[in-house]
N, CA, C and O atoms as a GROMACS GRO file, in nm:
protein
  204
    1UNK      N    1  16.980   6.728   8.498
    1UNK     CA    2  16.946   6.863   8.542
    1UNK      C    3  17.071   6.950   8.537
    1UNK      O    4  17.182   6.901   8.553
    2UNK      N    5  17.051   7.079   8.514
    2UNK     CA    6  17.161   7.174   8.524
    2UNK      C    7  17.195   7.189   8.672
    2UNK      O    8  17.110   7.169   8.758
    3UNK      N    9  17.318   7.224   8.701
    3UNK     CA   10  17.358   7.233   8.842
    3UNK      C   11  17.282   7.340   8.918
    3UNK      O   12  17.275   7.335   9.041
    4UNK      N   13  17.224   7.438   8.848
    4UNK     CA   14  17.149   7.544   8.916
    4UNK      C   15  17.000   7.511   8.929
    4UNK      O   16  16.925   7.590   8.986
    5UNK      N   17  16.957   7.396   8.877
    5UNK     CA   18  16.815   7.358   8.883
    5UNK      C   19  16.772   7.335   9.028
    5UNK      O   20  16.845   7.276   9.107
    6UNK      N   21  16.653   7.382   9.061
    6UNK     CA   22  16.598   7.366   9.195
    6UNK      C   23  16.513   7.239   9.198
    6UNK      O   24  16.391   7.244   9.185
    7UNK      N   25  16.579   7.125   9.214
    7UNK     CA   26  16.511   6.996   9.204
    7UNK      C   27  16.423   6.964   9.325
    7UNK      O   28  16.355   6.862   9.326
    8UNK      N   29  16.424   7.049   9.425
    8UNK     CA   30  16.335   7.031   9.540
    8UNK      C   31  16.198   7.094   9.515
    8UNK      O   32  16.103   7.068   9.588
    9UNK      N   33  16.189   7.178   9.413
    9UNK     CA   34  16.065   7.253   9.389
    9UNK      C   35  16.014   7.239   9.246
    9UNK      O   36  15.973   7.337   9.184
   10UNK      N   37  16.016   7.117   9.196
   10UNK     CA   38  15.962   7.090   9.062
   10UNK      C   39  15.809   7.098   9.070
   10UNK      O   40  15.749   7.063   9.172
   11UNK      N   41  15.750   7.144   8.962
   11UNK     CA   42  15.605   7.158   8.957
   11UNK      C   43  15.553   7.087   8.832
   11UNK      O   44  15.603   7.107   8.722
   12UNK      N   45  15.452   7.004   8.852
   12UNK     CA   46  15.385   6.939   8.740
   12UNK      C   47  15.250   7.008   8.725
   12UNK      O   48  15.170   7.013   8.819
   13UNK      N   49  15.226   7.061   8.607
   13UNK     CA   50  15.101   7.132   8.581
   13UNK      C   51  15.016   7.043   8.491
   13UNK      O   52  15.059   7.001   8.383
   14UNK      N   53  14.895   7.017   8.538
   14UNK     CA   54  14.806   6.926   8.467
   14UNK      C   55  14.671   6.996   8.445
   14UNK      O   56  14.618   7.060   8.536
   15UNK      N   57  14.618   6.983   8.327
   15UNK     CA   58  14.485   7.038   8.297
   15UNK      C   59  14.384   6.925   8.300
   15UNK      O   60  14.402   6.820   8.237
   16UNK      N   61  14.276   6.949   8.374
   16UNK     CA   62  14.164   6.856   8.376
   16UNK      C   63  14.039   6.938   8.347
   16UNK      O   64  13.988   7.008   8.434
   17UNK      N   65  13.992   6.928   8.225
   17UNK     CA   66  13.880   7.011   8.184
   17UNK      C   67  13.923   7.157   8.182
   17UNK      O   68  14.021   7.192   8.116
   18UNK      N   69  13.851   7.240   8.254
   18UNK     CA   70  13.887   7.382   8.260
   18UNK      C   71  13.969   7.416   8.384
   18UNK      O   72  13.994   7.533   8.412
   19UNK      N   73  14.011   7.315   8.458
   19UNK     CA   74  14.089   7.336   8.580
   19UNK      C   75  14.237   7.310   8.555
   19UNK      O   76  14.274   7.225   8.474
   20UNK      N   77  14.320   7.385   8.626
   20UNK     CA   78  14.464   7.363   8.622
   20UNK      C   79  14.507   7.311   8.759
   20UNK      O   80  14.483   7.376   8.861
   21UNK      N   81  14.568   7.196   8.761
   21UNK     CA   82  14.614   7.135   8.886
   21UNK      C   83  14.765   7.146   8.891
   21UNK      O   84  14.834   7.112   8.795
   22UNK      N   85  14.816   7.193   9.004
   22UNK     CA   86  14.961   7.206   9.023
   22UNK      C   87  15.006   7.104   9.127
   22UNK      O   88  14.960   7.105   9.241
   23UNK      N   89  15.095   7.017   9.086
   23UNK     CA   90  15.141   6.909   9.172
   23UNK      C   91  15.289   6.932   9.203
   23UNK      O   92  15.372   6.925   9.113
   24UNK      N   93  15.323   6.960   9.329
   24UNK     CA   94  15.464   6.978   9.364
   24UNK      C   95  15.537   6.844   9.364
   24UNK      O   96  15.479   6.741   9.397
   25UNK      N   97  15.665   6.848   9.327
   25UNK     CA   98  15.746   6.726   9.323
   25UNK      C   99  15.887   6.758   9.368
   25UNK      O  100  15.953   6.846   9.313
   26UNK      N  101  15.933   6.686   9.470
   26UNK     CA  102  16.069   6.704   9.522
   26UNK      C  103  16.154   6.588   9.471
   26UNK      O  104  16.152   6.478   9.527
   27UNK      N  105  16.229   6.613   9.366
   27UNK     CA  106  16.311   6.509   9.303
   27UNK      C  107  16.416   6.454   9.399
   27UNK      O  108  16.440   6.333   9.402
   28UNK      N  109  16.478   6.540   9.477
   28UNK     CA  110  16.583   6.493   9.569
   28UNK      C  111  16.527   6.395   9.671
   28UNK      O  112  16.589   6.293   9.699
   29UNK      N  113  16.410   6.425   9.728
   29UNK     CA  114  16.348   6.333   9.823
   29UNK      C  115  16.310   6.202   9.755
   29UNK      O  116  16.328   6.094   9.812
   30UNK      N  117  16.257   6.211   9.635
   30UNK     CA  118  16.214   6.091   9.563
   30UNK      C  119  16.332   5.999   9.532
   30UNK      O  120  16.326   5.879   9.558
   31UNK      N  121  16.438   6.055   9.478
   31UNK     CA  122  16.556   5.976   9.440
   31UNK      C  123  16.624   5.913   9.562
   31UNK      O  124  16.675   5.801   9.554
   32UNK      N  125  16.625   5.985   9.673
   32UNK     CA  126  16.690   5.932   9.794
   32UNK      C  127  16.603   5.828   9.865
   32UNK      O  128  16.649   5.763   9.958
   33UNK      N  129  16.477   5.813   9.820
   33UNK     CA  130  16.388   5.716   9.882
   33UNK      C  131  16.310   5.771   9.998
   33UNK      O  132  16.235   5.698  10.064
   34UNK      N  133  16.325   5.901  10.027
   34UNK     CA  134  16.256   5.963  10.140
   34UNK      C  135  16.106   5.981  10.115
   34UNK      O  136  16.029   5.986  10.210
   35UNK      N  137  16.066   5.992   9.989
   35UNK     CA  138  15.925   6.015   9.960
   35UNK      C  139  15.887   5.949   9.828
   35UNK      O  140  15.862   6.016   9.728
   36UNK      N  141  15.883   5.817   9.828
   36UNK     CA  142  15.850   5.744   9.705
   36UNK      C  143  15.702   5.754   9.671
   36UNK      O  144  15.661   5.716   9.561
   37UNK      N  145  15.620   5.805   9.763
   37UNK     CA  146  15.478   5.826   9.735
   37UNK      C  147  15.457   5.932   9.629
   37UNK      O  148  15.347   5.944   9.573
   38UNK      N  149  15.560   6.010   9.600
   38UNK     CA  150  15.551   6.113   9.497
   38UNK      C  151  15.560   6.057   9.357
   38UNK      O  152  15.555   6.134   9.260
   39UNK      N  153  15.572   5.928   9.341
   39UNK     CA  154  15.589   5.868   9.209
   39UNK      C  155  15.461   5.888   9.128
   39UNK      O  156  15.369   5.805   9.134
   40UNK      N  157  15.455   5.997   9.054
   40UNK     CA  158  15.335   6.038   8.982
   40UNK      C  159  15.344   5.988   8.838
   40UNK      O  160  15.446   6.005   8.771
   41UNK      N  161  15.237   5.927   8.791
   41UNK     CA  162  15.230   5.886   8.652
   41UNK      C  163  15.200   6.010   8.567
   41UNK      O  164  15.095   6.073   8.583
   42UNK      N  165  15.292   6.043   8.479
   42UNK     CA  166  15.271   6.159   8.392
   42UNK      C  167  15.168   6.124   8.286
   42UNK      O  168  15.160   6.011   8.238
   43UNK      N  169  15.090   6.225   8.249
   43UNK     CA  170  14.987   6.209   8.147
   43UNK      C  171  15.022   6.295   8.026
   43UNK      O  172  15.099   6.390   8.038
   44UNK      N  173  14.966   6.261   7.911
   44UNK     CA  174  14.988   6.346   7.794
   44UNK      C  175  14.947   6.490   7.826
   44UNK      O  176  14.846   6.514   7.892
   45UNK      N  177  15.025   6.584   7.780
   45UNK     CA  178  15.003   6.728   7.796
   45UNK      C  179  15.038   6.781   7.936
   45UNK      O  180  15.017   6.899   7.961
   46UNK      N  181  15.089   6.697   8.027
   46UNK     CA  182  15.141   6.750   8.153
   46UNK      C  183  15.260   6.838   8.121
   46UNK      O  184  15.337   6.810   8.029
   47UNK      N  185  15.275   6.944   8.197
   47UNK     CA  186  15.389   7.032   8.183
   47UNK      C  187  15.474   7.020   8.308
   47UNK      O  188  15.422   7.028   8.419
   48UNK      N  189  15.604   7.001   8.291
   48UNK     CA  190  15.696   6.989   8.404
   48UNK      C  191  15.782   7.114   8.408
   48UNK      O  192  15.849   7.149   8.311
   49UNK      N  193  15.779   7.182   8.523
   49UNK     CA  194  15.856   7.306   8.540
   49UNK      C  195  15.965   7.281   8.644
   49UNK      O  196  15.937   7.246   8.758
   50UNK      N  197  16.090   7.299   8.602
   50UNK     CA  198  16.204   7.287   8.693
   50UNK      C  199  16.266   7.426   8.704
   50UNK      O  200  16.333   7.472   8.611
   51UNK      N  201  16.243   7.492   8.817
   51UNK     CA  202  16.296   7.629   8.830
   51UNK      C  203  16.448   7.632   8.844
   51UNK      O  204  16.507   7.739   8.856
   0.00000   0.00000   0.00000
């Protein structure tokens, strides 16, 4: 990540049919072990946005 990346507010955008699902992801919590439940299996065509 670039040093200015907001790794606490990553967004995974997933399309299911005609719906768009937005899944928040906090990389810092995940890496530190604070929230391993966020371990999301990425699917083809998922878009990852790191602000």
